[in-house]
N, C-alpha and C positions, 0 to 999 in steps of 0.2 A: 382539317383534312388534307392528305399530300395530295397532289394530281399529278398523276403520271402525264407525260406527253411522248406521242408518237413521230419517231420520223417519218413525214411523207417522204415520195420519189420524186423531184420534181423534173422534166427535160431541163436541163439547163444548155444554156449556149452559151458563147464566149463571150458575149457582150450583155449578158443578164447579170450582171455583177449584186444586184442586190437580192437576187432570190436565193444567189449564193451565200451570202451576208447572213441572210434572214436563217436559212437553214442551219448557220455555222453558231447561230446564238440557242437555234432552239436544243443542240446538242450538248451545249453547253451548259443550257437550263438542266436538261436529264443528268449530264453527269451531277454536277451538283446536289438534285435532289437524291439520286442514288449512293452517292458519297454520306450525306444525312442520314440516310435510310440504313447503311452501313454502319454509321456511329451510333445508332440509336439498339441498333440490334447488337454493338459490342457493350452498352454500357448495359442492358438489360441481362446478357450475359454476367458480365463483370460481378452485377449486384447480385444475381441468382447462385454463382459460385464463392460469392462472401458474403455470407449473411452478418449482420454487425452484432455480436453480444459485448455488454460490459461489465468490467471487472472491479471489483471496489476493494479498497486497500485503507485498514482504519491502524494508525498509528497512535499506540495508547504510551502512556509513563506510566509507572509502576507506583504503587498505594505508597502511605505513612511511612516512612523507614525511622526503626525504635531510636536511634541515636538523636535525632531530631528533640523526640517528646520526652526521651528517658535520658541526659547524657551520662547519668551514672552506670548505663551500661557498658561502655566505651573500657570501664575500669576491670570489668573482670571478662571480657572477649575476649575469645580464643581467637578468633579471624574478627578484627576490628576495624579491617577492610570493606567488610560484605556483611553490612546489617541486616537483620531481618525487618519483615512488615513490625509495627505497633498493632495490635488490636486493632484501631480506628483506622489502621491501614487495609486491615481483612476486609473488615465491614463496606471501606470505600469501594473496594477492592470488587466483590462482590454486588455491592448496590449498582458498578458502574455498568458491570455484565449483565444485571438485569434490564439496565438502561439502553443497552446497546443491542441487546437481544428484541426488544419491544418496539424501537423505534426507527432502526434503519432501513427494515423493509428489505431484506437481503439476507440467506445463510452463509454462517462463516463457515468455511468448509478445511479451515489450515490459520494454525496459531503457531508463530514462533516466538522465541522469548529468548531475551539475554540469559545466560548464565548468574550472574550475580542473585543472590539469595531472594533480594525482595520483590525482584522480576519473577523468579521462579513461585514464588508465594502468591505473588498478583496473578498469574497464571493459574493456577491451581483453583481460584475465587472465580476466575472469570469462566474456566472452562467449565462448574459448575453450574453457573449462572446461565449459560449460553445453551448447558444439555439439560436443566433443570426437566422434569415429568410434571405439567400441570401447572399449578400455582402455589405459590411460597411464602403469599406476604407478611407471613410471622418473621422468614428466618431473617438474620443479619449476614450470617457467611455461610457457605456449600456443605458445612459439616453434617446437616441433618435433610440434608434435600436429597430425592430420589434424582438417580441424574438416567440419561441414556445416552451414552460416549460413542455409539457406534460411527456417527455423522462428523464428528469433528475429532482432528487429527492435531496434535500437539510436537514440537519439536525443538532443540535448542540450537540457537546460532549465536559464532561466538561475534557475527560481523554485527549484531545489535548491541554489544554492552558497551558499560559505561566509557566516557571519554578517559584513557589509561596516560592520564597527567595529572600536576599537583591541581591543576583547576577546577578537579571535579572530586579528586582522592587527598586528604590531606597526607603531606609528606612522612608525620611523623608516626600514621599507622599501617605505611606503606611495607612490606615483608622484606626484612632483611636477605633471608636467603632468594627472596626472587621468584616464591612459589607461590602462588595465587589460589591453590586447591579449587579452581573452578573446571574441572573434569567433567566435559559434558555431558557421559555416560554414568557420571555417579548425579549429575542435576535430574535428568530425566527421569533417573531413579524414586525422587521427589515427587514424579507429577504424577497423576493417574494413569496406572498401566494400560487400561483398556482404550486411552486416547493414544499414549505414545506408537510415533513409528520412527522403529528403528529400521529401515529401510532408507532414509533423507539420507541423501548425502550432502554434508555441509558445505556451504558457499566458502566460508574462511575457517580452512583446517584448525588453528590454533586463535589465542586472545592475540591481540595485536601488542605489541612492546611497550613497555613505559615509557612515559616521557615522549609520548604519541603528540607533533603538534596538532593543534586546535584545528587547522585549516584543511590537513589530512584526514581527522578524524569526521569534519564536516562531509568532505568525499567521502569519505568511508561508508557516513549515514545514504548518501543520496545514492551508490553504487547499490549499498545491500536492496535497500528499496526495492530500486530494478531489477536487480538481480531474482530477489525472490518472486518480483510477479511475473517477471518473463518466464522463470522458470516453470510459473502453475499460470498462464494465461488465461484458461479459464474458469479457476478457481479464486473465492472471493475472502483476502488476506487479514488474519488479525498479528501485530507486530508489537509486541512489548518491549519495550526499553526504555533510555534513560529520557530527562529532562532537556537535554541537547537535541537527541533524535526527533524528538515531535519538533521542534522550533526548526531545524533543518527538513523537516518534511512539510510545515508550513511554507517557509520561506523557500524553497526550492523549485514549488509548484504555483505559487500566487508571487505574484510579483510585487518587488517591494516593503513587502509585508514586514513589520516589524513585531515581535512578541513583548508586550507589555506587561500579562502575568500569566502564569502558567500552574494551575495548583495540580498536585496529586492528581492522577487519574486523569489528566487532561486529553483528550483523543483528539485525532484530526483524521476526518475522512477522505480519501482520496479515489476518485473514479476515471476511467478513460474507456474510450472503445474500442473490441478487440475486433479483427478483420480477419477471418478463416482464409486461408489460400493452400489450397491443396493438401499439403500435410506439414505446411508451416504457417503462420497468421505475420499479422503488420499492426501495428496501434498506434491511438493518438498518443498524445501528450498527456499525463495527469493532469487530473485538474482539481482543487480544492474545493469541497464539495460543503464542508464546516462554516456557518457563520458566527460571526465576532462574538465571542464570549457567550457561546452556547453549550461548549463541552467543557467549560472548563479552561479554556485557551480564550486570552484577549489579545488582540491585536491591531495596530494602525497601519493605514498607510500612507506616507508622507507625499506632502502635497509636492509636487513639480517647483523646482527653482525657478520664480520667477512669474508665477499663477496667479 
């Protein structure tokens, strides 16, 4: 309990220095207590004006691509740089969506997806799993499930696309005319129409240029994760991208983490505190919620040199 002291009036004589000093000390104590009380009020007011919420962002890799399981597909493909999912990839994507829905403990409000076909098809399965009405334990894909798409919005985002260099895309399959045929509007037409948000303004207006340096790619992924999160700070997001993007999501927010295994449909869950401030907001840095090996991604933290 804080005790407030009242300053008394003393008949002070010129030679009574001790009484004057005592009065001065009591005055300083009252001033300090008043300052403390003011600070406490300011803290309480700030907390009342800035309630804390939490934003969750799930960054996930696409499902199994067909050219890895059926090499002959390339010989007849019209767009060999853009393979679809294999059937096992569709099944994996749907089952991963079911797992996310049951295990993460919060709703997904928005899904953003790379324009590459394997990511679009992964989005179709995951959105179906997230939106399934009732239980569908026997369903392998989203083809035969009843869905309610009212609460999930999905959009294509160029910033989530594959690394545009020969490390990720073989040189022999690169289109000779430079036309990748990855128009965002055409790709969104492949998604469930009721879920597509046609009013979203894309962060990246076009694909990155071919021969994008790896470091530039990693910086792009870091930027797009933060830009999308800051654009929708009070919504939980699911971002469907490529292997490099998931690695960046881990290493950017878990210091020194090195990925040792990254399966198809592996995902990293990020979380941060969001503080409302009048009509704006401030945030903490994202931190990684995902435990090693639990969601298809395995990583290690190198020991400090000399430890």
